[in-house]
N, CA and C of each residue as an Amber inpcrd file, in Angstrom:
protein
   429
-104.7560000-110.9540000 -23.0910000-103.6230000-112.7770000 -23.0660000
-102.4900000-111.3130000 -22.9470000-101.8730000-111.3490000 -21.8810000
-100.7790000-110.4030000 -22.4040000 -99.5460000-111.6430000 -23.1800000
 -98.7200000-110.7370000 -23.8390000 -97.4110000-111.3760000 -24.3270000
 -96.2180000-110.7960000 -24.6850000 -94.8080000-111.6920000 -23.8900000
 -93.8640000-111.2570000 -23.6500000 -93.5140000-110.7460000 -25.2300000
 -92.2370000-109.7080000 -24.9230000 -92.2650000-108.8270000 -26.3260000
 -90.5010000-109.1430000 -26.1090000 -90.4160000-109.8220000 -25.2250000
 -88.6970000-109.3530000 -25.2530000 -88.0270000-110.3630000 -24.4250000
 -87.2130000-111.2880000 -24.3560000 -86.4200000-111.5350000 -22.4650000
 -84.5240000-111.7010000 -23.2620000 -84.6830000-112.1660000 -22.1420000
 -82.9130000-111.9390000 -21.9950000 -81.9540000-112.8030000 -20.7480000
 -81.3740000-113.6020000 -20.7560000 -80.6230000-114.0670000 -19.5640000
 -79.5620000-113.8450000 -19.1460000 -78.8000000-113.4070000 -17.8840000
 -77.1460000-112.8600000 -17.3780000 -76.7490000-113.2330000 -16.3730000
 -76.0680000-114.0010000 -17.0410000 -75.1930000-114.4630000 -15.2230000
 -74.8850000-113.0450000 -13.6190000 -74.6150000-113.0410000 -12.7550000
 -74.0960000-111.8340000 -11.8180000 -73.6210000-112.7230000 -11.1930000
 -73.3180000-111.7770000 -10.1670000 -73.1760000-112.6460000  -9.0110000
 -73.4600000-111.6920000  -7.8350000 -73.2930000-112.6190000  -7.0240000
 -73.7610000-111.8210000  -4.8400000 -72.8480000-111.9050000  -4.3830000
 -72.8060000-110.5720000  -4.2860000 -71.4110000-110.4820000  -3.2540000
 -72.1210000-109.3210000  -1.9990000 -71.7470000-109.3650000  -1.0580000
 -72.6860000-110.1190000   0.1190000 -73.8750000-109.6000000   0.3340000
 -74.3790000-110.8750000   0.0620000 -75.7500000-111.3690000  -0.1400000
 -76.5700000-110.5220000  -0.9890000 -75.9410000-109.7760000  -1.9950000
 -76.4410000-108.7630000  -2.6110000 -76.3930000-108.3940000  -4.0860000
 -77.3230000-108.1060000  -4.8460000 -77.2920000-108.0810000  -6.5260000
 -78.1540000-106.8600000  -6.3910000 -78.4460000-106.0640000  -7.5060000
 -78.4500000-104.1180000  -7.7990000 -78.8610000-104.4800000  -9.5260000
 -79.8830000-103.8360000 -10.1120000 -80.6020000-103.1520000 -11.1580000
 -80.0440000-102.1860000 -10.6390000 -79.8510000-101.6000000 -11.6490000
 -79.5720000-100.4120000 -11.5560000 -80.0270000 -98.9000000 -13.4740000
 -79.7050000 -98.1630000 -13.9380000 -80.3740000 -97.4120000 -14.3510000
 -78.9450000 -97.0170000 -14.4090000 -78.8540000 -97.1650000 -16.1120000
 -76.4570000 -96.2730000 -16.5810000 -76.7390000 -95.2980000 -16.7340000
 -78.5750000 -94.6140000 -17.0920000 -78.8630000 -92.9410000 -17.0680000
 -79.2340000 -92.2150000 -15.8330000 -79.0440000 -92.8920000 -14.0680000
 -79.4520000 -92.0770000 -13.2990000 -77.5830000 -91.7120000 -12.2440000
 -78.1090000 -90.6750000 -12.9510000 -77.2380000 -90.0220000 -12.2690000
 -77.0930000 -90.0830000 -11.1720000 -77.8090000 -89.8630000  -9.3890000
 -77.3600000 -89.6190000  -8.6250000 -76.3160000 -90.1490000  -7.5100000
 -76.2010000 -89.6860000  -6.2700000 -75.2680000 -90.2460000  -5.4140000
 -75.8110000 -91.9520000  -4.6700000 -76.9980000 -92.0310000  -5.0400000
 -77.5590000 -92.8330000  -3.5090000 -77.6230000 -94.0730000  -4.1520000
 -77.5220000 -95.1870000  -3.8540000 -77.7960000 -96.5330000  -3.5580000
 -79.0460000 -96.8660000  -2.4770000 -79.2590000 -98.2500000  -2.6850000
 -80.5220000 -98.6110000  -2.1500000 -79.5350000 -99.1830000  -0.5480000
 -80.8850000 -98.6250000   0.4560000 -80.0190000 -99.6540000   1.8060000
 -79.7890000-101.1990000   1.2030000 -79.6170000-101.6350000   2.3940000
 -80.0130000-102.7660000   2.1370000 -81.1300000-102.6940000   2.9550000
 -80.7280000-104.3960000   2.3900000 -82.8150000-104.7460000   2.8030000
 -82.9500000-105.5990000   3.8450000 -82.1170000-105.7210000   4.5090000
 -82.0210000-106.0380000   6.5510000 -82.7510000-104.3860000   7.1540000
 -81.8940000-103.9590000   6.3230000 -82.0700000-102.1210000   7.2250000
 -84.4200000-101.7440000   6.9970000 -84.5890000-102.5450000   5.8910000
 -86.3300000-101.8560000   5.3990000 -87.3990000-103.2920000   5.9440000
 -86.0950000-104.4820000   6.5040000 -86.9430000-105.0740000   6.0670000
 -87.8880000-105.8630000   5.3550000 -86.5540000-105.9100000   3.9410000
 -87.5320000-106.6840000   3.7420000 -86.6030000-107.5530000   2.9660000
 -86.8430000-108.7170000   1.3610000 -85.3980000-109.4150000   0.4590000
 -84.9160000-108.3690000  -0.4650000 -85.9940000-107.4150000  -0.1600000
 -85.1010000-106.4290000  -1.5530000 -85.1460000-105.0320000  -0.5930000
 -84.8800000-103.8450000  -1.7090000 -84.7690000-101.8590000  -0.7850000
 -84.7640000-101.6830000  -2.8530000 -85.1760000-100.4240000  -2.3400000
 -85.2290000 -99.5730000  -3.6310000 -84.3700000 -98.4590000  -3.3620000
 -84.1270000 -97.3220000  -4.1910000 -84.3870000 -96.0910000  -4.3560000
 -84.4290000 -95.5850000  -5.6080000 -83.4890000 -94.2990000  -5.8820000
 -84.9490000 -93.6840000  -7.3410000 -83.5380000 -94.2100000  -8.4720000
 -84.2230000 -95.2830000  -8.8100000 -83.3810000 -96.0430000 -10.3360000
 -82.5210000 -97.1630000  -9.5170000 -82.4780000 -97.3680000  -8.0120000
 -82.3250000 -99.1000000  -8.4710000 -82.8610000 -99.9970000  -7.9350000
 -83.1080000-100.5650000  -7.2650000 -83.2530000-101.7170000  -6.5540000
 -81.9710000-102.7410000  -5.9860000 -81.3520000-104.0980000  -4.8430000
 -81.4280000-104.8140000  -4.4080000 -81.5390000-105.4370000  -4.6490000
 -81.6600000-106.5670000  -3.5970000 -82.3630000-108.2130000  -3.8550000
 -81.4510000-108.8670000  -3.0010000 -81.3640000-109.2470000  -1.6740000
 -80.9100000-109.9770000  -0.6900000 -80.7530000-111.4270000  -0.9570000
 -80.3850000-112.2490000  -0.5430000 -80.1610000-113.3910000  -0.8120000
 -80.5550000-114.2490000   0.4360000 -81.1080000-115.1980000   1.1720000
 -81.1780000-115.4270000   1.9380000 -80.2040000-116.6090000   2.8400000
 -79.9030000-116.7750000   1.8100000 -78.3580000-118.0920000   1.7830000
 -77.2440000-118.0830000   1.0250000 -76.2710000-118.2400000   1.6490000
 -75.0980000-117.9070000   0.9680000 -75.2150000-118.5340000  -0.6060000
 -75.1670000-117.9370000  -1.4800000 -75.5860000-117.5730000  -3.0450000
 -73.9580000-117.3950000  -3.8720000 -73.4060000-116.8620000  -4.1250000
 -72.3220000-116.1650000  -4.6060000 -72.7310000-116.5520000  -6.2570000
 -73.8650000-116.7430000  -7.2560000 -73.6460000-116.7860000  -8.4490000
 -75.9410000-116.9200000  -8.9240000 -75.9410000-115.8750000  -9.5800000
 -77.5180000-115.9970000  -9.9890000 -77.4790000-115.3860000 -11.4840000
 -78.2740000-116.2460000 -11.9030000 -78.8350000-116.2970000 -13.1920000
 -80.4900000-114.5800000 -13.1380000 -80.0580000-114.1080000 -14.0610000
 -81.5690000-113.1740000 -13.9760000 -81.9110000-113.1310000 -15.1610000
 -83.5040000-113.8310000 -14.6700000 -83.8070000-114.1380000 -16.3780000
 -84.4750000-112.2020000 -16.6300000 -84.0590000-110.9130000 -17.6340000
 -85.2510000-110.3970000 -17.9310000 -86.4240000-110.9110000 -18.7020000
 -88.1450000-109.8030000 -18.0480000 -88.9300000-110.0930000 -19.5450000
 -89.7050000-108.8290000 -19.6130000 -89.5880000-109.1590000 -21.3600000
 -91.3860000-107.1810000 -20.7590000 -92.5020000-107.8040000 -21.4020000
 -93.3490000-107.5390000 -20.6960000 -94.5800000-108.2130000 -21.4930000
 -95.3230000-106.6390000 -22.2700000 -96.5080000-107.4390000 -22.5580000
 -97.3500000-105.6120000 -23.4660000 -97.9540000-105.4120000 -22.2560000
 -99.3620000-106.5320000 -21.4500000 -99.1140000-106.1560000 -20.0410000
 -99.0820000-107.3730000 -18.8930000-100.0370000-107.3780000 -18.3450000
 -99.4900000-107.3050000 -16.2710000 -98.4290000-109.1920000 -16.6780000
 -97.4650000-109.3220000 -16.9740000 -96.6900000-110.2270000 -17.2650000
 -97.4450000-112.2260000 -16.1020000 -97.6170000-112.5270000 -17.1240000
 -97.9920000-114.3250000 -16.6630000 -96.2850000-114.2020000 -15.9080000
 -97.0720000-115.3310000 -14.4350000 -96.2630000-115.8320000 -13.2800000
 -96.1430000-116.3340000 -12.3470000 -96.4280000-117.4360000 -12.1880000
 -96.7010000-119.6500000 -11.4360000 -95.5410000-119.3060000 -10.4100000
 -96.3890000-118.2100000  -9.5730000 -95.4740000-118.2150000  -8.0260000
 -96.2010000-119.6670000  -7.1430000 -96.1030000-120.4360000  -7.5820000
 -96.1540000-121.6300000  -7.1890000 -94.4810000-121.3940000  -7.1650000
 -93.1720000-121.8340000  -8.2100000 -92.3890000-121.6060000  -8.7770000
 -90.9260000-121.4610000  -8.3450000 -91.5960000-120.3200000  -7.5360000
 -90.6710000-119.8130000  -6.2740000 -90.5890000-119.2720000  -5.0590000
 -89.6480000-119.0790000  -4.2690000 -89.8750000-118.7970000  -3.1690000
 -90.2130000-117.1220000  -2.5550000 -89.7000000-115.5260000  -2.9490000
 -90.1570000-114.9430000  -3.1190000 -90.5560000-114.0590000  -3.8550000
 -91.9410000-113.5260000  -3.9930000 -91.3710000-112.4280000  -5.2760000
 -92.6570000-111.6850000  -5.5700000 -92.5600000-110.4460000  -5.3130000
 -93.1770000-108.9240000  -5.5130000 -93.6720000-108.1850000  -6.7170000
 -94.3400000-107.2400000  -6.3900000 -94.4560000-106.1790000  -7.5150000
 -94.3000000-105.1260000  -7.0520000 -93.6200000-104.1430000  -7.7610000
 -92.8300000-102.4800000  -7.6210000 -93.7400000-101.6020000  -8.2530000
 -93.9220000-100.8940000  -8.3970000 -93.3390000 -99.9580000  -9.3760000
 -92.2670000 -98.8860000  -9.3090000 -91.4630000 -99.1910000 -10.6980000
 -90.1410000 -98.4400000 -10.7570000 -89.7580000 -97.5420000 -12.2150000
 -89.5110000 -96.1990000 -11.7140000 -89.0520000 -95.3730000 -13.1200000
 -88.1660000 -95.3260000 -12.9250000 -87.4520000 -95.3350000 -14.0930000
 -86.6820000 -95.9460000 -15.3360000 -85.8090000 -94.9600000 -15.9460000
 -85.4140000 -94.1070000 -15.5670000 -84.5960000 -92.5570000 -16.4390000
 -83.9180000 -93.3730000 -17.3810000 -83.6890000 -94.3230000 -18.0700000
 -83.1580000 -94.0830000 -19.5560000 -84.2920000 -95.2920000 -20.3440000
 -84.2000000 -96.2320000 -19.1550000 -84.5020000 -98.0400000 -19.1360000
 -82.4770000 -98.2470000 -19.8440000 -81.5960000 -98.4280000 -19.5980000
 -81.1020000 -98.4000000 -20.1130000 -79.8360000 -99.3410000 -18.7350000
 -80.6760000-100.6890000 -18.5750000 -80.4100000-101.2790000 -17.9850000
 -79.6370000-101.8100000 -17.0490000 -78.1490000-102.0730000 -15.7650000
 -76.7910000-102.6330000 -15.4810000 -76.7640000-103.6170000 -14.4960000
 -76.1350000-104.4560000 -14.2110000 -76.4550000-105.2290000 -13.0940000
 -75.1490000-104.1650000 -12.0230000 -75.2830000-103.7790000 -11.2880000
 -74.8410000-104.0500000  -9.3360000 -74.3770000-104.9890000  -8.6720000
 -72.6700000-105.9040000  -8.9580000 -72.7790000-106.2430000  -8.6320000
 -71.5170000-106.6310000  -6.9380000 -72.1220000-105.6350000  -6.6080000
 -71.0790000-104.8700000  -5.0130000 -69.7020000-104.8880000  -5.4590000
 -69.4490000-105.3480000  -4.5870000 -68.1140000-105.0970000  -5.1430000
 -66.5600000-105.8150000  -6.8370000 -68.1980000-106.4280000  -7.2760000
 -67.2400000-107.1170000  -8.7890000 -68.0170000-105.8310000  -9.7210000
 -68.2930000-105.3820000  -9.0180000 -68.7840000-103.0530000  -9.5240000
 -70.0750000-103.7950000 -10.3540000 -69.6280000-102.8660000 -11.9580000
 -71.3850000-102.9330000 -13.1980000 -71.3390000-103.9570000 -14.0770000
 -72.5570000-103.6380000 -14.0820000 -72.1300000-104.5750000 -15.6570000
 -72.6850000-104.0390000 -16.5830000 -72.6200000-103.0470000 -17.4940000
 -73.8060000-101.9070000 -18.3290000 -73.9450000-103.4910000 -19.4410000
 -74.9470000-102.3360000 -19.7010000 -76.1130000-102.8330000 -20.8810000
 -76.6700000-104.5950000 -20.2730000 -76.7190000-104.8210000 -19.3360000
 -77.6980000-105.8410000 -19.0480000 -78.9290000-106.0150000 -19.7080000
 -79.5980000-105.3070000 -19.6150000 -81.2920000-105.3700000 -20.2400000
 -81.3820000-104.3870000 -20.6800000 -82.8980000-103.7000000 -22.2830000
 -83.1650000-102.1740000 -21.9990000 -85.0180000-102.3720000 -22.0130000
 -84.9470000-101.3290000 -22.1500000 -86.3740000-101.6730000 -21.7040000
 -86.8450000-100.6120000 -23.0430000 -88.4580000-101.0000000 -23.5560000
 -88.3260000-100.1150000 -24.9340000 -88.4030000 -98.8300000 -24.4730000
 -88.4520000 -98.6250000 -23.6760000 -88.2470000 -97.2920000 -23.4920000
 -88.7070000 -96.2570000 -21.3140000 -88.0470000 -95.8420000 -21.5410000
 -88.1220000 -94.8230000 -20.0660000 -89.8050000 -94.8380000 -19.9240000
 -88.9530000 -94.9680000 -17.9980000 -90.3030000 -94.0990000 -16.9940000
 -90.9200000 -95.4740000 -16.7900000 -92.1850000 -95.2380000 -15.6720000
 -92.2860000 -95.8890000 -14.8770000 -92.8830000 -97.2270000 -15.9160000
 -92.4900000 -98.0290000 -14.7640000 -92.7380000 -99.6790000 -15.2920000
 -92.8620000-100.1070000 -14.2070000 -94.3390000-101.2070000 -14.0560000
 -93.8970000-102.0610000 -12.9690000 -92.9920000-102.7970000 -13.6500000
 -92.9500000-103.5580000 -11.9950000 -91.4720000-104.4540000 -12.1600000
 -91.4380000-105.5580000 -11.3470000 -92.2500000-106.8750000 -11.5710000
 -92.6570000-108.4760000 -10.1700000 -91.0830000-108.7990000 -10.2150000
 -90.1280000-109.6220000  -9.4910000 -89.1640000-108.7000000  -9.0000000
 -89.3970000-111.0640000  -7.8590000 -88.1580000-111.8820000  -8.2540000
 -88.5830000-113.4140000  -8.1110000 -87.6160000-113.8090000  -7.8880000
 -87.2200000-114.5230000  -6.6730000 -86.1630000-115.3550000  -5.8290000
 -85.8150000-116.7860000  -5.9010000 -85.7620000-117.6540000  -5.6680000
 -86.0120000-118.4600000  -6.0960000 -84.3060000-119.4360000  -6.5240000
 -84.2680000-119.8300000  -4.7450000 -82.6970000-120.3670000  -5.0790000
 -82.0920000-121.6400000  -4.4430000 -81.1040000-122.8930000  -5.8710000
 -80.8600000-123.8580000  -6.8910000 -80.1120000-124.7340000  -6.0480000
 -80.3490000-125.4810000  -5.9870000 -79.6140000-126.9950000  -4.8750000
 -77.5680000-126.8040000  -6.4990000 -77.2740000-126.5180000  -5.5230000
 -75.2810000-127.1410000  -5.7600000 -75.4240000-127.8030000  -7.3310000
 -74.5990000-127.7340000  -8.2760000 -74.6080000-128.4440000  -8.6010000
 -74.0560000-130.1320000  -8.4310000 -72.8410000-129.7870000  -7.3390000
 -72.6190000-130.8380000  -6.9440000 -71.6380000-131.4160000  -5.7550000
 -71.1230000-132.1110000  -4.5700000 -70.7420000-131.9920000  -3.5340000
 -70.0240000-131.1770000  -3.7550000 -68.9630000-130.1160000  -4.0970000
 -68.3310000-129.4800000  -3.4040000 -68.4220000-127.3190000  -4.4430000
 -69.8730000-128.1920000  -4.4150000 -69.9770000-126.4280000  -5.3240000
 -70.9240000-125.2900000  -4.2350000 -70.8910000-124.4690000  -4.3020000
 -72.5810000-123.1280000  -3.4020000 -73.6140000-124.1390000  -5.0220000
 -74.7330000-123.4110000  -4.3490000 -75.8120000-123.1690000  -4.0430000
 -75.6390000-122.2700000  -5.5020000 -77.1180000-121.9920000  -6.2810000
 -77.3590000-120.4290000  -6.6580000 -78.0880000-120.2670000  -7.0480000
 -79.3060000-119.3150000  -7.3830000 -80.1030000-118.7290000  -7.2370000
 -80.7380000-117.7040000  -9.0910000 -81.9490000-118.3270000  -8.9370000
 -82.7600000-117.3410000  -9.7320000 -83.3040000-116.4740000  -9.8040000
 -83.2840000-115.6810000 -10.3060000 -83.5620000-114.7180000 -10.0610000
 -85.0300000-114.3870000 -11.4630000 -86.3230000-114.4450000 -11.6840000
 -86.9610000-113.3260000 -12.6830000 -87.0160000-111.9760000 -12.2820000
 -86.7380000-110.9360000 -13.1740000 -87.6260000-109.3860000 -13.5910000
 -88.5110000-109.2240000 -14.6960000 -89.4970000-109.4220000 -14.7630000
 -90.0080000-109.0280000 -14.9140000 -91.0650000-107.8800000 -14.9590000
 -91.3760000-107.6120000 -16.8550000 -91.5600000-105.5830000 -16.5240000
 -92.6480000-105.5230000 -17.2790000 -93.8980000-104.3590000 -17.4080000
 -95.4520000-103.9350000 -17.9570000 -95.4220000-102.6880000 -17.7270000
 -96.3430000-101.7310000 -18.5840000 -96.0720000-100.7530000 -18.7590000
 -97.5350000-101.4090000 -17.7340000
């Protein structure tokens, strides 16, 4: 059975229904296209992933996890999820908060290179009548 070896939760701003994860070591000019352009809830390009919210969400909590094998996952607790393989040039990950800019050092993988990456999204109810709903995002990594 796989074991979780590290985890970290960070707040994020969801802007234009998008929030991204990028490798700080990626030096290319490319950003992913809008997920709508590829008919998905996420899009990727070298060293970058964009996640798209279906609802108007302005805040999210991103929970990063690294596992020593295939990560445990309760699919029923999430509205959307997918597993992809991404190559992370440095393993130092930042948040791309679109117009709010980058937040460096959001999470650090144990090493650079290709990682399985599970992306999962869940909309959360507004905490009060005058507040907007928010999102929980799960990002799990394993070799």
